[in-house]
C-alpha positions as CSV (number, residue, x, y, z in Angstrom):
1,X,0.0,0.0,0.0
2,X,1.3,3.4,-0.9
3,X,1.6,5.8,2.0
4,X,-0.2,9.1,2.2
5,X,-0.3,11.9,4.9
6,X,-2.1,10.7,8.0
7,X,-5.5,12.1,8.8
8,X,-4.8,14.4,11.8
9,X,-7.2,16.3,13.9
10,X,-6.0,19.5,12.2
11,X,-6.9,18.0,8.8
12,X,-10.3,17.0,10.1
13,X,-11.0,20.6,11.1
14,X,-9.6,21.8,7.8
15,X,-12.0,19.6,5.9
16,X,-14.9,20.8,7.8
17,X,-13.8,24.4,7.2
18,X,-13.7,23.7,3.5
19,X,-17.2,22.1,3.6
20,X,-18.6,25.2,5.4
21,X,-17.0,27.5,2.8
22,X,-18.5,25.5,-0.1
23,X,-22.0,25.4,1.4
24,X,-21.8,29.1,2.3
25,X,-20.8,29.8,-1.3
26,X,-23.5,27.7,-2.9
27,X,-26.2,29.3,-0.6
28,X,-25.1,32.7,-1.7
29,X,-25.1,31.8,-5.4
30,X,-28.6,30.3,-4.9
31,X,-29.7,33.6,-3.3
32,X,-28.3,35.8,-6.1
33,X,-29.4,33.5,-8.9
34,X,-33.1,33.7,-7.8
35,X,-33.1,37.3,-6.6
36,X,-34.4,38.7,-9.9
37,X,-36.1,35.8,-11.6
38,X,-39.6,36.5,-10.3
39,X,-42.6,36.7,-10.3
40,X,-42.4,33.8,-12.8
41,X,-39.2,31.8,-13.0
42,X,-37.2,32.9,-16.1
43,X,-34.0,31.0,-16.6
44,X,-32.6,33.7,-18.9
45,X,-33.3,36.7,-16.6
46,X,-31.4,38.4,-13.9
47,X,-27.8,39.0,-12.8
48,X,-26.9,35.4,-13.4
49,X,-28.8,34.1,-16.5
50,X,-28.7,30.6,-17.8
51,X,-28.6,27.2,-16.0
52,X,-27.1,26.8,-12.6
53,X,-26.0,23.4,-11.1
54,X,-25.2,23.7,-7.4
55,X,-23.2,21.1,-5.4
56,X,-24.8,21.3,-1.9
57,X,-24.5,17.9,-0.4
58,X,-21.4,16.9,-2.4
59,X,-18.9,18.9,-0.2
60,X,-17.2,15.7,1.2
61,X,-15.9,14.8,-2.2
62,X,-14.2,18.1,-2.6
63,X,-12.9,18.5,0.9
64,X,-11.5,15.0,1.1
65,X,-9.9,15.2,-2.3
66,X,-8.5,18.7,-2.1
67,X,-6.1,18.2,0.8
68,X,-4.0,15.9,-1.3
69,X,-3.6,18.2,-4.2
70,X,-1.1,21.0,-4.8
71,X,-1.5,24.1,-6.9
72,X,0.6,22.4,-9.7
73,X,-1.6,19.3,-9.9
74,X,-4.4,19.4,-12.5
75,X,-8.2,18.9,-12.1
76,X,-11.0,18.7,-14.5
77,X,-14.6,18.8,-13.5
78,X,-18.2,18.6,-14.7
79,X,-21.1,21.0,-14.9
80,X,-21.6,20.7,-11.1
81,X,-18.2,22.1,-10.1
82,X,-18.1,24.9,-7.5
83,X,-17.3,22.6,-4.7
84,X,-14.2,21.0,-6.3
85,X,-13.1,24.4,-7.7
86,X,-13.1,25.9,-4.2
87,X,-11.2,22.9,-2.8
88,X,-8.6,23.2,-5.6
89,X,-8.0,26.8,-4.7
90,X,-9.7,28.6,-7.5
91,X,-9.9,32.3,-6.6
92,X,-13.4,33.1,-5.3
93,X,-13.5,36.7,-6.6
94,X,-12.6,35.8,-10.2
95,X,-14.8,32.6,-10.2
96,X,-17.8,34.6,-9.0
97,X,-17.3,37.3,-11.5
98,X,-17.2,34.7,-14.2
99,X,-20.5,33.2,-13.0
100,X,-22.0,36.7,-13.1
101,X,-20.6,37.2,-16.7
102,X,-18.2,40.0,-15.8
103,X,-15.0,41.2,-17.4
104,X,-13.0,40.5,-14.3
105,X,-14.0,36.8,-14.4
106,X,-11.7,33.9,-15.1
107,X,-12.8,33.9,-18.7
108,X,-13.6,37.6,-18.8
109,X,-17.2,36.8,-18.5
110,X,-17.4,34.7,-21.7
111,X,-17.8,31.3,-20.2
112,X,-20.1,31.5,-17.2
113,X,-20.7,29.0,-14.5
114,X,-20.1,25.7,-16.5
115,X,-16.9,26.9,-18.2
116,X,-14.4,28.0,-15.5
117,X,-10.7,27.8,-16.5
118,X,-8.0,28.8,-14.0
119,X,-4.4,28.4,-15.3
120,X,-3.0,29.3,-11.9
121,X,-4.5,26.3,-10.3
122,X,-4.7,24.1,-13.4
123,X,-8.5,23.8,-13.0
124,X,-11.0,23.4,-15.8
125,X,-14.6,22.2,-16.3
126,X,-17.2,21.7,-19.0
127,X,-21.0,21.4,-19.4
128,X,-20.5,18.3,-21.6
129,X,-21.0,15.1,-19.8
130,X,-17.7,13.2,-19.5
131,X,-15.7,15.9,-21.4
132,X,-13.1,16.4,-18.7
133,X,-11.8,12.8,-18.7
134,X,-9.7,12.9,-21.9
135,X,-8.1,16.3,-21.1
136,X,-7.1,15.0,-17.7
137,X,-5.4,12.1,-19.5
138,X,-3.5,14.6,-21.6
139,X,-2.4,16.5,-18.6
140,X,-1.2,13.3,-16.9
141,X,0.7,12.4,-20.0
142,X,2.5,15.7,-20.0
143,X,3.4,15.4,-16.4
144,X,4.7,11.9,-17.0
145,X,6.8,12.9,-20.0
146,X,8.3,15.8,-18.0
147,X,9.4,13.4,-15.3
148,X,7.5,15.3,-12.5
149,X,5.4,13.8,-9.7
150,X,2.4,16.0,-10.6
151,X,-1.0,14.3,-11.0
152,X,-4.2,14.9,-12.8
153,X,-7.7,14.3,-11.3
154,X,-10.9,14.0,-13.3
155,X,-14.1,14.5,-11.4
156,X,-17.4,13.5,-13.1
157,X,-20.9,12.3,-12.2
158,X,-22.0,8.7,-12.3
159,X,-23.8,9.3,-15.6
160,X,-20.4,10.0,-17.2
161,X,-19.3,6.5,-16.4
162,X,-21.6,5.3,-19.2
163,X,-20.0,7.5,-21.8
164,X,-17.5,6.2,-24.3
165,X,-14.9,8.8,-23.2
166,X,-14.9,7.2,-19.7
167,X,-14.0,3.8,-21.0
168,X,-11.5,5.1,-23.6
169,X,-9.8,7.2,-20.9
170,X,-9.5,4.4,-18.4
171,X,-8.1,2.1,-21.0
172,X,-5.4,4.5,-22.2
173,X,-4.5,5.6,-18.7
174,X,-3.9,2.0,-17.7
175,X,-2.1,1.2,-20.9
176,X,0.4,4.1,-20.4
177,X,0.4,3.9,-16.6
178,X,-0.5,7.6,-16.4
179,X,-0.6,9.6,-13.1
180,X,-4.3,10.2,-13.2
181,X,-7.1,9.6,-10.7
182,X,-10.7,9.3,-11.9
183,X,-13.3,10.3,-9.3
184,X,-17.0,9.5,-9.9
185,X,-19.6,11.3,-7.9
186,X,-22.7,9.1,-7.6
187,X,-25.5,11.2,-6.3
188,X,-28.1,8.6,-7.4
189,X,-29.6,10.8,-10.2
190,X,-28.6,11.4,-13.8
191,X,-30.7,14.5,-14.1
192,X,-34.1,12.8,-13.4
193,X,-33.1,9.2,-14.1
194,X,-32.2,6.9,-11.1
195,X,-28.9,5.2,-11.6
196,X,-30.5,1.7,-11.4
197,X,-32.4,2.5,-14.7
198,X,-29.3,3.6,-16.6
199,X,-26.3,1.6,-15.2
200,X,-25.8,-2.1,-15.2
201,X,-23.6,-2.3,-12.2
202,X,-24.3,-1.2,-8.6
203,X,-20.8,0.3,-8.3
204,X,-18.8,1.9,-11.0
205,X,-15.7,1.1,-8.9
206,X,-15.8,-2.5,-10.2
207,X,-15.2,-1.1,-13.7
208,X,-11.6,-0.4,-12.7
209,X,-10.8,-4.1,-12.8
210,X,-11.6,-4.3,-16.5
211,X,-8.8,-1.9,-17.2
212,X,-6.3,-3.3,-14.7
213,X,-6.5,-0.5,-12.1
214,X,-7.7,-0.3,-8.5
215,X,-11.3,0.7,-8.0
216,X,-12.8,1.7,-4.7
217,X,-16.3,2.9,-3.7
218,X,-16.7,5.3,-0.7
219,X,-20.1,4.9,1.0
220,X,-22.2,7.2,3.1
221,X,-20.8,10.4,1.6
222,X,-17.9,10.1,4.1
223,X,-15.4,12.9,3.9
224,X,-12.8,10.8,5.8
225,X,-13.5,7.9,3.5
226,X,-12.8,10.2,0.5
227,X,-9.6,11.4,2.2
228,X,-8.3,7.9,2.7
229,X,-9.3,6.7,-0.8
230,X,-8.0,9.8,-2.6
231,X,-4.8,9.8,-0.5
232,X,-3.9,6.3,-1.5
233,X,-4.8,6.8,-5.2
234,X,-2.9,10.1,-5.5
235,X,0.2,8.8,-3.7
236,X,0.1,5.8,-6.0
237,X,0.0,8.1,-9.1
238,X,2.8,10.3,-7.8
239,X,4.9,7.2,-7.3
240,X,4.5,6.2,-10.9
241,X,2.2,3.3,-10.1
242,X,-0.5,4.3,-12.5
243,X,-4.2,5.3,-12.4
244,X,-7.0,4.6,-10.0
245,X,-10.8,4.8,-10.0
246,X,-12.8,6.1,-7.0
247,X,-16.6,6.3,-6.8
248,X,-18.2,8.2,-4.0
249,X,-21.8,7.7,-3.0
250,X,-22.7,11.3,-2.4
251,X,-25.9,13.4,-2.1
252,X,-27.5,16.0,-4.3
253,X,-29.4,18.1,-1.7
254,X,-31.1,20.4,-4.3
255,X,-32.3,20.0,-7.9
256,X,-30.3,19.0,-10.9
257,X,-30.4,22.6,-11.9
258,X,-32.1,25.6,-10.3
259,X,-35.7,25.6,-11.4
260,X,-35.9,21.8,-11.2
261,X,-39.2,20.9,-9.4
262,X,-37.8,17.4,-8.6
263,X,-41.2,15.8,-9.0
264,X,-39.3,12.6,-10.0
265,X,-37.5,12.2,-6.7
266,X,-38.9,9.6,-4.3
267,X,-36.2,10.2,-1.7
268,X,-36.8,13.9,-0.9
269,X,-38.3,13.3,2.5
270,X,-35.2,11.7,3.8
271,X,-32.7,14.1,2.2
272,X,-32.3,16.7,5.0
273,X,-31.3,13.9,7.5
274,X,-28.4,12.9,5.2
275,X,-26.9,16.4,5.0
276,X,-23.1,15.9,5.3
277,X,-22.4,19.2,6.9
278,X,-24.2,18.8,10.3
279,X,-23.2,15.2,10.2
280,X,-19.5,15.9,10.1
281,X,-19.9,18.9,12.5
282,X,-21.5,16.6,15.0
283,X,-18.8,14.0,14.6
284,X,-16.0,16.5,15.3
285,X,-18.0,18.0,18.2
286,X,-18.4,14.5,19.8
287,X,-14.7,13.9,19.4
288,X,-14.0,17.2,21.2
289,X,-12.3,18.7,18.2
290,X,-14.5,21.7,17.8
291,X,-17.1,23.6,19.9
292,X,-20.2,25.4,18.7
293,X,-18.3,28.7,18.9
294,X,-15.6,27.2,16.7
295,X,-18.2,26.3,14.1
296,X,-19.8,29.7,14.3
297,X,-16.4,31.2,13.6
298,X,-16.0,29.0,10.6
299,X,-19.4,30.2,9.3
300,X,-18.5,33.8,9.9
301,X,-15.2,33.6,8.1
302,X,-16.8,31.8,5.2
303,X,-19.5,34.3,4.9
304,X,-17.0,37.2,4.9
305,X,-15.1,35.6,2.0
306,X,-18.2,34.8,0.0
307,X,-19.9,38.1,0.4
308,X,-16.6,39.8,-0.6
309,X,-16.6,37.7,-3.8
310,X,-20.3,38.5,-4.5
311,X,-19.7,42.2,-4.1
312,X,-16.6,42.1,-6.3
313,X,-18.7,40.4,-9.1
314,X,-21.5,42.8,-8.8
315,X,-19.2,45.8,-8.9
316,X,-17.2,44.5,-11.9
317,X,-18.0,45.8,-15.5
318,X,-19.8,43.7,-18.0
319,X,-17.9,42.9,-21.2
320,X,-18.0,45.4,-24.1
321,X,-20.1,43.9,-26.9
322,X,-17.5,45.3,-29.3
323,X,-15.0,43.0,-27.9
324,X,-17.1,39.8,-28.3
325,X,-14.5,38.2,-30.5
326,X,-11.5,38.9,-28.3
327,X,-9.9,36.2,-26.2
328,X,-11.1,33.5,-28.6
329,X,-7.7,32.9,-30.1
330,X,-4.2,33.8,-28.8
331,X,-3.3,37.3,-29.8
332,X,0.1,38.7,-30.6
333,X,3.4,37.0,-31.4
334,X,3.9,33.5,-30.1
335,X,7.1,32.8,-28.4
């Protein structure tokens, strides 16, 4: 077994802090997204037009994974991405400005919430299901060719595991023994389709064996389970031992997108009781690692950071329509 950093009490508190920041951010985006879309819901109206896919409930995946990654490691993500972007260290101000379509955003307001690209942290995402898997492979290939110990992580939903790109990427990663970790977030629903009606196996982790790589499933949305599984997989990749597949049984607290009435969900009544944030907070409280005042301080600090990012986005200029074609291609001489 490849060794990875021990899960200390400080790391436990750090994971909870990250989870609190993610939830605070998603609640603020939820508030701003709906603020001017009434009286009738209009998906194209308001400060943040277009679709919005929020990650409340999936914080454990990001928090457990992020502690093992450095700024130089690469990560690709799906259309539901804010949680892993925050855990990877993407700048809140610039990310929020991009979501609001402002010139100060990561993509100068051209990409929006599903197309966040941050070269500083090597983070990218896409609205296309499974699209992030092949680029992560390319990043891992580059890291390997350069002789570094950097790794790439591809995060996708369970629906992506039925895409051809998933199987092609796992095959090539194993064939070339690339330093890449595939993380599948199983939140039970592919939009409105329960996974049992779309996927032939009960755990996508078993698919790793078909490509000669370890596969592990983390149950109960356990942030510590994610930390352990990700730690071993990432240490393995850094050591040149090849790719791994992790599936996390997580939870989508809210709709597939904002405006989703969720009439198809038969599990809604029990969802609040499965919220990972109070669950982990209570765990750390019972262990004597935090107090209620510690938790309140985490919330206050997160709120300050998030509201600063929201204000920055609102105060930033919108792109000039005359510049619509700028930043599409590289400009100036190439060196």
